[in-house]
N, C-alpha and C positions, 0 to 999 in steps of 0.2 A: 328881213323886213317883217315887222309885226303885222298881224292881221287887224282889221277893223274890229273894235270892241263890240261885243254883243250887247243886248240881244239883237238878232236880225229878224226881220219879218218880211212877209210878202207885200208887195205894193198893193194898195187898195184896188186899183183899177187894172193894172197889168200883172197878172198872176204868174208870169214867167220872170219877173223882176224881184230880186231880193235887195232889201234896203237895210242899212245900218240904223242905229238908234236915232240919228239926227235926220233920217230920211234920204241920205245919199245912197246912190246905187252901189251895191257891193258886187252883184253878179246878175247876169241875164242868161237864161237858158235859151238855146237856139230854137225859136218858135217855128222855124221853117223846116228843120231837119227831122223832127220827130212828131209823133202824134201829140195833140194838145194835152191829153191826159197824162202822158209821160213827161212832158215839159213841166206841168204843174207839180207832179211828184218829185222831179229832180229839183225844182225850186224849193219845195218844202224841205227836202233833205238838206240842201245847202243852207237854208234859213236856220235849221236846227244845229248846224255845225258848231258854233261857239258853246252851246250847252252840252253837246256830245263830247267835245274836247274837255270841258270842265269835269264831266262825269268820269271820263277816262283817268284824269289826274287824281280824282278822289279815290277811285278804285286802286290805283298804284300806291297812293299815300296810305290808304287803309291797310293794304297788304304789307307794306314795309313796317307798319306799327304792330300788326297783329299776326304776322306769319308764324311766330313761335307760340301763339296761344291756342293753336289748333290741336284738337284731340282726335285721335284715330282709335277706334275700338276701345274707348275708355282709357287709353294710355296717353300720357303726356309725351309730346315730341319736342321738348325744349332743347335737347342736345343736338339734334340733327337739323340741318337746314332743310325745310320742307320744299318739295318741288313746287315751282310756281304754277298756279292753275292757269288753264288756257285763257281765261278771261283777263288775267293780269298780263300775260304775254301779248295778247291781242291789243289790250289797252296801251301798252308800251309802244307797240308797232304803230298804232293810230296816232299817238302823240308824236312820234318821230316823223311820220309822214306829214302831219300838220305843221310841224315846227322846223321842218327841213329848210336849210338856208341855201 
């Protein structure tokens, strides 16, 4: 199942509620289980999820296009497959977690 398209935002009145672009509720953090400040932080993180997923995809796409353009100590490394940087590995992991079926 596909997620609700972004951008997502916090509800104007209920800061623990995350809404999609048409105002429908996407998620609600549990306002009774945690401190209010933690609920708001969780809701802000959830609201940023579509943009964060998009950034992860951009990072992976950039790496696939430019991985052989990298220079180490002034020498070209075109003939050897460079090791994926940790940010690319983590971006792929986040994408898999978000798009897991």
